[in-house]
N, CA, C and O atoms as a Tinker XYZ file with bonds, in Angstrom:
   428  protein
     1  N    127.377000   57.653000  144.402000    73     2
     2  CA   127.859000   58.278000  143.532000    64     1     3
     3  C    126.493000   58.028000  141.797000    63     2     4     5
     4  O    125.627000   57.155000  141.756000    81     3
     5  N    126.675000   58.737000  141.028000    73     3     6
     6  CA   125.855000   58.397000  139.987000    64     5     7
     7  C    127.257000   57.599000  139.412000    63     6     8     9
     8  O    128.467000   57.512000  139.626000    81     7
     9  N    126.079000   57.039000  138.443000    73     7    10
    10  CA   126.533000   55.637000  137.346000    64     9    11
    11  C    127.370000   54.683000  137.403000    63    10    12    13
    12  O    127.550000   53.920000  136.455000    81    11
    13  N    128.334000   54.553000  139.139000    73    11    14
    14  CA   128.637000   53.820000  139.394000    64    13    15
    15  C    127.990000   51.989000  140.093000    63    14    16    17
    16  O    127.651000   51.596000  141.209000    81    15
    17  N    128.074000   51.462000  138.994000    73    15    18
    18  CA   127.237000   50.783000  140.112000    64    17    19
    19  C    128.704000   49.943000  140.879000    63    18    20    21
    20  O    129.747000   49.511000  140.388000    81    19
    21  N    127.923000   49.998000  142.922000    73    19    22
    22  CA   129.335000   49.787000  143.113000    64    21    23
    23  C    129.055000   47.951000  143.092000    63    22    24    25
    24  O    127.964000   47.391000  142.980000    81    23
    25  N    130.887000   47.079000  143.290000    73    23    26
    26  CA   130.551000   45.565000  143.011000    64    25    27
    27  C    129.593000   45.188000  143.957000    63    26    28    29
    28  O    129.273000   45.969000  144.853000    81    27
    29  N    129.190000   44.272000  143.871000    73    27    30
    30  CA   128.638000   43.094000  144.433000    64    29    31
    31  C    129.449000   42.816000  145.782000    63    30    32    33
    32  O    129.860000   43.967000  145.923000    81    31
    33  N    129.976000   42.131000  146.870000    73    31    34
    34  CA   130.596000   41.819000  147.494000    64    33    35
    35  C    130.361000   40.524000  148.459000    63    34    36    37
    36  O    131.043000   39.680000  149.039000    81    35
    37  N    128.786000   40.924000  148.260000    73    35    38
    38  CA   128.018000   39.699000  148.812000    64    37    39
    39  C    128.258000   38.099000  148.438000    63    38    40    41
    40  O    128.223000   37.012000  149.015000    81    39
    41  N    128.634000   38.846000  146.565000    73    39    42
    42  CA   128.475000   37.667000  146.183000    64    41    43
    43  C    130.068000   36.691000  145.938000    63    42    44    45
    44  O    130.378000   36.209000  144.848000    81    43
    45  N    130.707000   36.595000  146.902000    73    43    46
    46  CA   131.867000   36.507000  146.930000    64    45    47
    47  C    132.974000   36.789000  145.794000    63    46    48    49
    48  O    133.910000   36.059000  145.469000    81    47
    49  N    132.796000   37.409000  145.540000    73    47    50
    50  CA   133.429000   38.393000  144.559000    64    49    51
    51  C    134.847000   38.770000  145.734000    63    50    52    53
    52  O    134.598000   38.579000  146.924000    81    51
    53  N    136.008000   39.191000  145.431000    73    51    54
    54  CA   137.012000   38.798000  146.545000    64    53    55
    55  C    137.020000   40.132000  146.534000    63    54    56    57
    56  O    136.765000   40.816000  147.525000    81    55
    57  N    137.517000   40.888000  144.626000    73    55    58
    58  CA   137.955000   42.116000  144.308000    64    57    59
    59  C    136.473000   42.879000  144.606000    63    58    60    61
    60  O    136.624000   44.016000  144.160000    81    59
    61  N    135.848000   42.822000  144.861000    73    59    62
    62  CA   134.929000   43.720000  145.382000    64    61    63
    63  C    134.732000   44.581000  146.066000    63    62    64    65
    64  O    134.461000   45.781000  146.092000    81    63
    65  N    135.115000   42.857000  147.270000    73    63    66
    66  CA   134.974000   43.108000  149.097000    64    65    67
    67  C    136.108000   44.080000  148.768000    63    66    68    69
    68  O    135.815000   45.126000  149.348000    81    67
    69  N    137.581000   44.276000  147.932000    73    67    70
    70  CA   138.653000   44.862000  148.023000    64    69    71
    71  C    139.016000   46.722000  147.323000    63    70    72    73
    72  O    139.904000   47.557000  147.494000    81    71
    73  N    137.563000   46.619000  146.402000    73    71    74
    74  CA   137.327000   47.400000  145.913000    64    73    75
    75  C    137.498000   48.606000  146.609000    63    74    76    77
    76  O    138.281000   49.516000  146.877000    81    75
    77  N    135.603000   47.846000  146.876000    73    75    78
    78  CA   135.233000   48.861000  148.464000    64    77    79
    79  C    135.564000   49.524000  149.107000    63    78    80    81
    80  O    135.474000   50.748000  149.203000    81    79
    81  N    136.469000   47.989000  150.222000    73    79    82
    82  CA   137.131000   49.090000  151.467000    64    81    83
    83  C    138.349000   49.688000  150.654000    63    82    84    85
    84  O    139.136000   49.990000  151.551000    81    83
    85  N    138.793000   49.941000  149.750000    73    83    86
    86  CA   139.991000   50.887000  148.874000    64    85    87
    87  C    139.413000   53.002000  149.346000    63    86    88    89
    88  O    139.786000   54.038000  149.897000    81    87
    89  N    137.940000   52.133000  148.317000    73    87    90
    90  CA   137.406000   53.313000  147.666000    64    89    91
    91  C    136.980000   53.909000  149.298000    63    90    92    93
    92  O    136.659000   55.084000  149.477000    81    91
    93  N    137.032000   53.039000  150.249000    73    91    94
    94  CA   135.705000   53.602000  151.460000    64    93    95
    95  C    137.062000   54.653000  151.719000    63    94    96    97
    96  O    136.885000   55.808000  151.331000    81    95
    97  N    138.565000   54.296000  152.422000    73    95    98
    98  CA   139.597000   54.765000  152.518000    64    97    99
    99  C    140.663000   55.164000  151.466000    63    98   100   101
   100  O    141.843000   54.829000  151.563000    81    99
   101  N    140.119000   55.958000  150.385000    73    99   102
   102  CA   140.551000   56.883000  149.074000    64   101   103
   103  C    142.131000   56.271000  148.794000    63   102   104   105
   104  O    143.049000   56.872000  148.235000    81   103
   105  N    142.157000   54.711000  149.433000    73   103   106
   106  CA   143.996000   54.031000  148.666000    64   105   107
   107  C    143.342000   54.152000  147.414000    63   106   108   109
   108  O    142.446000   53.405000  147.022000    81   107
   109  N    144.023000   55.533000  146.536000    73   107   110
   110  CA   144.351000   55.004000  145.042000    64   109   111
   111  C    145.482000   54.079000  144.817000    63   110   112   113
   112  O    145.229000   53.050000  144.191000    81   111
   113  N    146.387000   54.232000  145.127000    73   111   114
   114  CA   147.701000   53.272000  145.778000    64   113   115
   115  C    146.837000   51.897000  145.099000    63   114   116   117
   116  O    146.745000   51.605000  143.907000    81   115
   117  N    146.210000   51.126000  146.372000    73   115   118
   118  CA   145.405000   50.378000  146.315000    64   117   119
   119  C    144.574000   49.983000  145.104000    63   118   120   121
   120  O    144.888000   48.949000  144.515000    81   119
   121  N    143.667000   50.621000  144.728000    73   119   122
   122  CA   143.232000   50.492000  143.717000    64   121   123
   123  C    143.383000   50.524000  142.337000    63   122   124   125
   124  O    142.517000   50.038000  141.610000    81   123
   125  N    144.930000   51.321000  141.662000    73   123   126
   126  CA   145.921000   51.351000  141.159000    64   125   127
   127  C    146.250000   49.927000  141.065000    63   126   128   129
   128  O    146.146000   49.503000  139.914000    81   127
   129  N    146.568000   49.179000  141.822000    73   127   130
   130  CA   147.505000   47.649000  142.072000    64   129   131
   131  C    146.714000   46.643000  141.757000    63   130   132   133
   132  O    147.045000   45.743000  140.985000    81   131
   133  N    145.443000   46.740000  142.424000    73   131   134
   134  CA   144.308000   46.179000  142.257000    64   133   135
   135  C    144.148000   45.761000  140.387000    63   134   136   137
   136  O    144.148000   44.544000  140.200000    81   135
   137  N    144.069000   46.294000  139.582000    73   135   138
   138  CA   143.849000   47.248000  138.454000    64   137   139
   139  C    144.485000   46.024000  137.955000    63   138   140   141
   140  O    144.310000   44.824000  137.740000    81   139
   141  N    145.803000   47.558000  137.853000    73   139   142
   142  CA   147.039000   45.698000  136.883000    64   141   143
   143  C    147.415000   44.558000  137.314000    63   142   144   145
   144  O    148.163000   43.930000  136.565000    81   143
   145  N    147.057000   43.978000  138.533000    73   143   146
   146  CA   146.708000   42.906000  138.872000    64   145   147
   147  C    145.580000   41.930000  137.981000    63   146   148   149
   148  O    145.716000   40.959000  137.237000    81   147
   149  N    144.785000   42.467000  138.311000    73   147   150
   150  CA   143.980000   41.691000  137.396000    64   149   151
   151  C    142.962000   42.447000  135.740000    63   150   152   153
   152  O    141.872000   42.549000  135.177000    81   151
   153  N    144.220000   42.728000  135.709000    73   151   154
   154  CA   143.627000   43.745000  133.885000    64   153   155
   155  C    143.423000   43.081000  133.083000    63   154   156   157
   156  O    143.277000   43.507000  131.937000    81   155
   157  N    143.352000   41.996000  133.341000    73   155   158
   158  CA   142.665000   41.375000  131.997000    64   157   159
   159  C    140.569000   40.523000  132.637000    63   158   160   161
   160  O    139.720000   39.680000  132.348000    81   159
   161  N    140.843000   41.415000  133.411000    73   159   162
   162  CA   139.543000   40.948000  134.157000    64   161   163
   163  C    138.838000   42.505000  133.870000    63   162   164   165
   164  O    139.158000   43.383000  134.670000    81   163
   165  N    137.721000   42.933000  132.555000    73   163   166
   166  CA   136.483000   43.695000  132.063000    64   165   167
   167  C    136.449000   44.167000  133.947000    63   166   168   169
   168  O    136.924000   45.121000  134.564000    81   167
   169  N    135.791000   43.182000  134.286000    73   167   170
   170  CA   134.546000   43.916000  135.367000    64   169   171
   171  C    135.564000   44.298000  136.227000    63   170   172   173
   172  O    135.599000   45.491000  136.529000    81   171
   173  N    136.487000   43.473000  136.738000    73   171   174
   174  CA   137.157000   44.343000  137.680000    64   173   175
   175  C    137.910000   46.027000  137.604000    63   174   176   177
   176  O    138.002000   46.909000  138.459000    81   175
   177  N    138.426000   45.937000  135.963000    73   175   178
   178  CA   138.978000   46.993000  135.900000    64   177   179
   179  C    138.037000   48.237000  135.842000    63   178   180   181
   180  O    138.406000   49.349000  136.218000    81   179
   181  N    136.551000   47.919000  135.245000    73   179   182
   182  CA   135.034000   48.608000  135.068000    64   181   183
   183  C    134.874000   49.125000  137.302000    63   182   184   185
   184  O    134.417000   50.199000  137.695000    81   183
   185  N    135.393000   48.000000  138.235000    73   183   186
   186  CA   134.448000   48.243000  139.359000    64   185   187
   187  C    135.686000   49.082000  139.833000    63   186   188   189
   188  O    135.406000   50.025000  140.573000    81   187
   189  N    136.946000   48.904000  139.542000    73   187   190
   190  CA   138.215000   49.686000  139.613000    64   189   191
   191  C    138.185000   51.503000  139.175000    63   190   192   193
   192  O    138.403000   52.464000  139.913000    81   191
   193  N    137.760000   51.467000  137.412000    73   191   194
   194  CA   138.225000   52.451000  137.444000    64   193   195
   195  C    136.683000   53.265000  137.812000    63   194   196   197
   196  O    136.642000   54.476000  137.595000    81   195
   197  N    135.276000   52.478000  138.438000    73   195   198
   198  CA   134.299000   53.462000  139.125000    64   197   199
   199  C    134.600000   53.867000  140.154000    63   198   200   201
   200  O    134.362000   55.000000  140.572000    81   199
   201  N    135.343000   52.738000  140.888000    73   199   202
   202  CA   136.461000   53.415000  142.198000    64   201   203
   203  C    137.311000   54.826000  142.206000    63   202   204   205
   204  O    137.261000   55.679000  143.093000    81   203
   205  N    138.024000   54.860000  141.124000    73   203   206
   206  CA   138.711000   55.927000  141.010000    64   205   207
   207  C    137.733000   57.208000  141.047000    63   206   208   209
   208  O    137.599000   58.040000  141.945000    81   207
   209  N    136.999000   57.096000  139.618000    73   207   210
   210  CA   136.014000   57.629000  140.008000    64   209   211
   211  C    135.064000   58.764000  140.899000    63   210   212   213
   212  O    134.660000   59.920000  140.771000    81   211
   213  N    134.971000   57.339000  142.142000    73   211   214
   214  CA   134.347000   58.020000  143.264000    64   213   215
   215  C    135.019000   58.523000  144.118000    63   214   216   217
   216  O    134.788000   59.510000  144.816000    81   215
   217  N    136.203000   57.598000  144.071000    73   215   218
   218  CA   137.455000   58.940000  144.704000    64   217   219
   219  C    137.300000   60.272000  144.745000    63   218   220   221
   220  O    137.140000   61.025000  145.706000    81   219
   221  N    137.397000   60.564000  143.094000    73   219   222
   222  CA   137.194000   62.378000  142.910000    64   221   223
   223  C    135.997000   62.735000  143.237000    63   222   224   225
   224  O    136.138000   63.855000  143.729000    81   223
   225  N    134.690000   62.402000  143.265000    73   223   226
   226  CA   133.772000   62.804000  143.272000    64   225   227
   227  C    133.752000   64.723000  143.663000    63   226   228   229
   228  O    134.719000   65.463000  143.488000    81   227
   229  N    132.915000   64.987000  143.996000    73   227   230
   230  CA   133.214000   66.346000  144.737000    64   229   231
   231  C    133.110000   66.646000  146.009000    63   230   232   233
   232  O    133.630000   67.707000  146.352000    81   231
   233  N    132.451000   65.850000  147.009000    73   231   234
   234  CA   132.289000   65.856000  148.508000    64   233   235
   235  C    134.591000   65.169000  148.634000    63   234   236   237
   236  O    135.345000   65.307000  149.597000    81   235
   237  N    134.885000   64.557000  147.312000    73   235   238
   238  CA   136.634000   63.982000  148.369000    64   237   239
   239  C    137.858000   65.446000  147.347000    63   238   240   241
   240  O    139.088000   65.491000  147.321000    81   239
   241  N    137.279000   65.988000  146.965000    73   239   242
   242  CA   138.508000   66.716000  146.275000    64   241   243
   243  C    139.222000   67.523000  147.232000    63   242   244   245
   244  O    140.336000   67.879000  146.849000    81   243
   245  N    138.831000   67.938000  148.489000    73   243   246
   246  CA   139.810000   67.838000  149.424000    64   245   247
   247  C    140.517000   66.816000  150.063000    63   246   248   249
   248  O    141.284000   66.874000  151.024000    81   247
   249  N    140.229000   66.088000  149.539000    73   247   250
   250  CA   140.895000   64.796000  150.323000    64   249   251
   251  C    142.413000   64.824000  149.779000    63   250   252   253
   252  O    143.383000   64.978000  150.521000    81   251
   253  N    142.467000   64.694000  148.703000    73   251   254
   254  CA   143.800000   65.363000  147.617000    64   253   255
   255  C    143.796000   63.895000  147.185000    63   254   256   257
   256  O    144.902000   63.376000  147.033000    81   255
   257  N    142.421000   62.961000  146.910000    73   255   258
   258  CA   143.115000   61.945000  146.163000    64   257   259
   259  C    143.157000   62.133000  143.876000    63   258   260   261
   260  O    143.397000   61.440000  142.888000    81   259
   261  N    142.833000   63.223000  144.160000    73   259   262
   262  CA   142.705000   63.536000  142.691000    64   261   263
   263  C    144.892000   63.576000  142.240000    63   262   264   265
   264  O    145.482000   62.960000  141.353000    81   263
   265  N    145.591000   64.764000  143.535000    73   263   266
   266  CA   146.996000   64.528000  143.405000    64   265   267
   267  C    147.885000   63.385000  143.250000    63   266   268   269
   268  O    148.908000   63.242000  142.579000    81   267
   269  N    147.034000   62.338000  144.298000    73   267   270
   270  CA   147.302000   61.630000  144.033000    64   269   271
   271  C    147.118000   60.120000  143.250000    63   270   272   273
   272  O    147.792000   59.110000  143.046000    81   271
   273  N    146.334000   60.423000  143.077000    73   271   274
   274  CA   145.975000   59.704000  141.362000    64   273   275
   275  C    147.136000   59.999000  140.238000    63   274   276   277
   276  O    147.473000   59.114000  139.451000    81   275
   277  N    147.703000   61.268000  140.221000    73   275   278
   278  CA   148.633000   61.925000  139.187000    64   277   279
   279  C    149.899000   61.030000  139.403000    63   278   280   281
   280  O    150.483000   60.406000  138.517000    81   279
   281  N    150.419000   61.101000  141.539000    73   279   282
   282  CA   151.212000   61.054000  141.888000    64   281   283
   283  C    151.634000   59.306000  141.506000    63   282   284   285
   284  O    152.835000   59.049000  141.586000    81   283
   285  N    150.850000   58.344000  141.174000    73   283   286
   286  CA   150.647000   56.836000  141.495000    64   285   287
   287  C    150.667000   57.097000  139.648000    63   286   288   289
   288  O    150.532000   55.951000  139.219000    81   287
   289  N    150.767000   58.025000  138.457000    73   287   290
   290  CA   150.640000   57.254000  137.343000    64   289   291
   291  C    149.659000   56.825000  137.114000    63   290   292   293
   292  O    149.830000   55.823000  136.420000    81   291
   293  N    147.983000   57.125000  137.427000    73   291   294
   294  CA   146.935000   57.177000  137.378000    64   293   295
   295  C    146.447000   57.175000  135.808000    63   294   296   297
   296  O    145.899000   56.438000  134.988000    81   295
   297  N    146.920000   58.282000  135.918000    73   295   298
   298  CA   146.137000   57.870000  133.805000    64   297   299
   299  C    147.040000   57.846000  133.088000    63   298   300   301
   300  O    146.991000   58.400000  131.990000    81   299
   301  N    147.749000   57.411000  133.379000    73   299   302
   302  CA   148.271000   55.987000  132.353000    64   301   303
   303  C    147.996000   54.995000  132.515000    63   302   304   305
   304  O    147.695000   54.212000  131.613000    81   303
   305  N    148.018000   54.731000  133.732000    73   303   306
   306  CA   146.764000   53.291000  133.601000    64   305   307
   307  C    145.336000   53.769000  133.670000    63   306   308   309
   308  O    144.364000   53.014000  133.675000    81   307
   309  N    145.320000   54.237000  133.689000    73   307   310
   310  CA   143.743000   54.203000  133.186000    64   309   311
   311  C    142.959000   53.975000  131.893000    63   310   312   313
   312  O    142.052000   53.234000  131.513000    81   311
   313  N    144.039000   55.352000  131.183000    73   311   314
   314  CA   144.353000   54.683000  129.535000    64   313   315
   315  C    144.724000   53.039000  128.514000    63   314   316   317
   316  O    144.574000   52.537000  127.400000    81   315
   317  N    145.287000   52.774000  129.880000    73   315   318
   318  CA   146.391000   51.770000  129.504000    64   317   319
   319  C    144.406000   50.499000  129.869000    63   318   320   321
   320  O    143.986000   49.451000  129.378000    81   319
   321  N    144.165000   50.936000  130.344000    73   319   322
   322  CA   142.888000   49.980000  130.943000    64   321   323
   323  C    142.070000   49.903000  129.850000    63   322   324   325
   324  O    141.708000   48.961000  129.144000    81   323
   325  N    141.861000   51.011000  129.849000    73   323   326
   326  CA   141.073000   51.350000  128.408000    64   325   327
   327  C    141.317000   50.595000  127.016000    63   326   328   329
   328  O    140.653000   49.702000  126.491000    81   327
   329  N    142.621000   51.318000  126.539000    73   327   330
   330  CA   143.031000   50.223000  125.814000    64   329   331
   331  C    143.067000   48.739000  125.938000    63   330   332   333
   332  O    142.928000   48.180000  124.850000    81   331
   333  N    143.168000   48.191000  126.644000    73   331   334
   334  CA   143.293000   46.511000  127.101000    64   333   335
   335  C    141.282000   46.081000  126.634000    63   334   336   337
   336  O    140.874000   44.935000  126.448000    81   335
   337  N    140.479000   47.251000  126.561000    73   335   338
   338  CA   139.372000   46.509000  126.981000    64   337   339
   339  C    138.572000   46.992000  125.928000    63   338   340   341
   340  O    137.378000   46.701000  125.854000    81   339
   341  N    139.288000   47.890000  124.902000    73   339   342
   342  CA   138.666000   48.407000  124.134000    64   341   343
   343  C    136.860000   48.373000  123.333000    63   342   344   345
   344  O    136.107000   49.314000  123.081000    81   343
   345  N    136.686000   46.915000  123.130000    73   343   346
   346  CA   135.447000   46.580000  123.163000    64   345   347
   347  C    134.385000   46.581000  124.472000    63   346   348   349
   348  O    133.224000   46.391000  124.107000    81   347
   349  N    134.519000   46.721000  125.618000    73   347   350
   350  CA   134.115000   47.015000  127.093000    64   349   351
   351  C    132.700000   48.344000  126.980000    63   350   352   353
   352  O    133.177000   49.474000  127.076000    81   351
   353  N    131.604000   48.336000  126.854000    73   351   354
   354  CA   131.544000   49.323000  126.772000    64   353   355
   355  C    130.930000   50.530000  128.102000    63   354   356   357
   356  O    130.751000   51.741000  128.234000    81   355
   357  N    130.765000   49.104000  128.980000    73   355   358
   358  CA   130.866000   50.162000  130.283000    64   357   359
   359  C    133.226000   50.105000  130.858000    63   358   360   361
   360  O    133.585000   50.383000  132.002000    81   359
   361  N    133.797000   49.884000  130.230000    73   359   362
   362  CA   134.702000   50.043000  131.366000    64   361   363
   363  C    135.753000   51.557000  130.048000    63   362   364   365
   364  O    136.580000   52.419000  130.346000    81   363
   365  N    135.198000   51.222000  128.861000    73   363   366
   366  CA   135.749000   52.971000  128.170000    64   365   367
   367  C    134.935000   53.855000  128.776000    63   366   368   369
   368  O    135.383000   54.969000  129.049000    81   367
   369  N    133.402000   53.462000  129.137000    73   367   370
   370  CA   132.501000   54.583000  130.076000    64   369   371
   371  C    132.915000   54.633000  131.707000    63   370   372   373
   372  O    132.628000   55.573000  132.448000    81   371
   373  N    133.437000   53.771000  131.993000    73   371   374
   374  CA   133.915000   53.783000  133.410000    64   373   375
   375  C    135.430000   54.800000  133.405000    63   374   376   377
   376  O    135.688000   55.387000  134.456000    81   375
   377  N    136.132000   54.925000  132.524000    73   375   378
   378  CA   137.409000   55.618000  132.339000    64   377   379
   379  C    137.393000   57.104000  131.864000    63   378   380   381
   380  O    138.060000   58.023000  132.339000    81   379
   381  N    136.482000   57.162000  130.810000    73   379   382
   382  CA   135.623000   58.274000  130.583000    64   381   383
   383  C    135.413000   59.113000  131.654000    63   382   384   385
   384  O    135.876000   60.254000  131.630000    81   383
   385  N    134.673000   58.637000  132.745000    73   383   386
   386  CA   133.912000   59.297000  133.589000    64   385   387
   387  C    135.483000   58.908000  134.763000    63   386   388   389
   388  O    135.185000   59.313000  135.887000    81   387
   389  N    136.632000   58.413000  134.760000    73   387   390
   390  CA   137.471000   58.689000  135.499000    64   389   391
   391  C    137.958000   59.579000  135.212000    63   390   392   393
   392  O    138.247000   60.320000  136.152000    81   391
   393  N    138.357000   60.072000  133.747000    73   391   394
   394  CA   139.752000   60.550000  133.444000    64   393   395
   395  C    138.982000   62.235000  133.166000    63   394   396   397
   396  O    139.826000   63.109000  133.365000    81   395
   397  N    137.665000   62.777000  132.781000    73   395   398
   398  CA   136.454000   64.022000  133.101000    64   397   399
   399  C    136.811000   64.342000  134.453000    63   398   400   401
   400  O    136.952000   65.542000  134.688000    81   399
   401  N    137.057000   63.216000  135.757000    73   399   402
   402  CA   136.975000   63.510000  137.055000    64   401   403
   403  C    138.437000   64.485000  136.863000    63   402   404   405
   404  O    138.602000   65.699000  136.978000    81   403
   405  N    139.153000   63.647000  136.608000    73   403   406
   406  CA   140.788000   64.467000  136.768000    64   405   407
   407  C    141.389000   65.962000  136.034000    63   406   408   409
   408  O    142.433000   66.597000  136.186000    81   407
   409  N    140.212000   66.148000  135.205000    73   407   410
   410  CA   140.459000   67.100000  133.973000    64   409   411
   411  C    140.682000   68.574000  134.824000    63   410   412   413
   412  O    141.066000   69.465000  134.067000    81   411
   413  N    140.541000   68.939000  136.043000    73   411   414
   414  CA   141.306000   70.779000  136.954000    64   413   415
   415  C    143.291000   69.357000  136.148000    63   414   416   417
   416  O    143.869000   69.703000  135.118000    81   415
   417  N    143.885000   67.741000  137.152000    73   415   418
   418  CA   145.350000   68.470000  136.332000    64   417   419
   419  C    145.957000   68.658000  135.331000    63   418   420   421
   420  O    147.162000   68.405000  135.299000    81   419
   421  N    145.307000   69.141000  134.265000    73   419   422
   422  CA   145.636000   69.513000  132.498000    64   421   423
   423  C    145.236000   71.105000  133.188000    63   422   424   425
   424  O    146.011000   71.958000  132.755000    81   423
   425  N    144.425000   71.537000  133.945000    73   423   426
   426  CA   143.891000   72.893000  133.215000    64   425   427
   427  C    145.089000   73.770000  134.233000    63   426   428
   428  O    145.197000   74.993000  134.145000    81   427
């Protein structure tokens, strides 16, 4: 996946391992819960947004990820996360990537 720095789970970052596992399982609900629980952490939010983007990449579109993101309230959650971290360029970039990947929901 281009543009997303996978969380480093080897440096004791529990959230990194959780995010990686959720992305591998295409578990959107788990990703959104992780982001909500750690909304104050720009690092966690950035990594979850990257994970959401990864779930929606071209190879995953048949997996139902985009529909699940919509069903679970993912778009408002992404916007809220971006609003919480307005000064964090990496959060804003990952949020934009995730929203762009979800553009088919509005077409």
